[in-house]
N, C-alpha and C positions, 0 to 999 in steps of 0.2 A: 230664321233667327230663333234662338232658344227663348224660352219663357223668361229666363233671367235677363238675357240681353234685351228683350223687348221691354221688360219692366224698367231696366236701367235707362233705356232710351226715353221712355215716357217720363220718368222722374227727372231726368236732365232737362227735357223740354219744358216740363211744368215748372221746374226751379227757375229756368231762364225767363219764362213768362212772368213768374212771380217777382223776380228781380226787376223786370221792366215796369211792372205795376207799382212796386215800391218806389222806384225812381220817379215815376209819373206823379204819384201822390205827393211826394216831396216837392217836385217841380211846380205842381199846380199851387201849392202853398205859397211859393215864391211869386209865381205869376199873378195870383189873385191879389197879392198885396199891392200890385201896381195897376190894377184895373178898377173901374167903377161901373156903376149902372148895369146894363144888360151883359156887358162883357164879364163883369165880376160874377154875375149870376150864372153865366155859362161856365166859367171856370170852377165855380163851386159845384155845379152839377157834374162836371167832368171829374173833379176831385173825388166826389162821392162814388161815381161809377167805377173809378179805379180802386177805391177801397173795397167796394163790394166784390169786384173781380178778384182782388188779392185774397179776400176771405174765402172765396170759392176755390181758388187754386190751392190754398192751404188745406182745405178739406180734402181735395183730391189727392194731395201728397200724403196726408195722414192715412187715407184709405189704402195707400200703397205701402204703408209702413215707413214712410220717409218723414224726416223732420223738415218742415218748411224753413227755407232760409229767412233769417230775420232782416228787417229793414235796417239800413245803415242810419246812423245819427244824422248824417248830412251826405249830400251828393255833390260831385263836381258838375257844375252847370256848363253847358256848351259855350255860353257867352254871358256877358254881363247883362243883368236885368235891372234897369233903372227907369225905364219908361214903359208906357202902355204898348208901344210898338214892339219893344224888345220882349215884353211879357207874352204878347201874341205869337211872336216868332218862337219863343220857348215852347208854347203850347203845341205848335206845329211839330217841332222837333220831338217832343215827348210822345205825341201820338204816332209819329213815324217810327220811333223806336219800339213802341208797344206793338204796332202792326208787324214790324220785322220779327219780334220775338214770337208772336203767335203763329207765324208762318211755319215754324218748326212743328207745331201741333198738327197743322194741316197735313203734314207729311207722314204722320204716324199711322200704323195699321189699324188701331182701334177706332171704330167709327164714331163713338161718342166724343173722343178727343179731337178727331178731325172736324166734327161739327162744331165743337166748342171753339176750336181755332178759327174756323171760317166765320163764325158769328162775331168773334172778338176782332178779327181783322176788319170785318165790315164796319163794326161800331167805331173802331179807332180811325179807320179811313174817313168815315163820315165826320167825326169830330175834327180831324185834321183839315178836311175840306172846308168846314165851317170857319176854322181859324185862318186858313190860308186864303179863303175866298175863291178857291178853284180846286179841281180834282187833279190827280196825277194818274197816268195810265196804269201803273202797276204798284199800288200802295205797298210799302214795306220792302220792296225789292231794291230800291235805290240805295238802301243802307248796307246791303250785303256786299 
């Protein structure tokens, strides 16, 4: 693959991961509004983790001469969120979507991006398992 093609593939994968992080940040804002106690504290910690990850992805995109995609004002949620159970289900979905987005980084030739993707897949899968109460065999692959 040419250097230009490789760079374009990296930028596309980084933009997709950034879009997933933006959606997760928005979704955790919604979920957190329906949670209390330790569940709300966990949602706040996860919300912060997604903001930090989005900032890092934006830096990586800038370093490649790309303009990071902006977060949308609002996102279509996969289901209604009016209860704590629905908020927890949303958190699982958000983490599964983030996991799926980072799998594209794992497939890139550049080692640093593969490692970033693997680390973020692991973190999102752990967050999803905490919300789900169990693990899945291949995190992120069920959405593809």
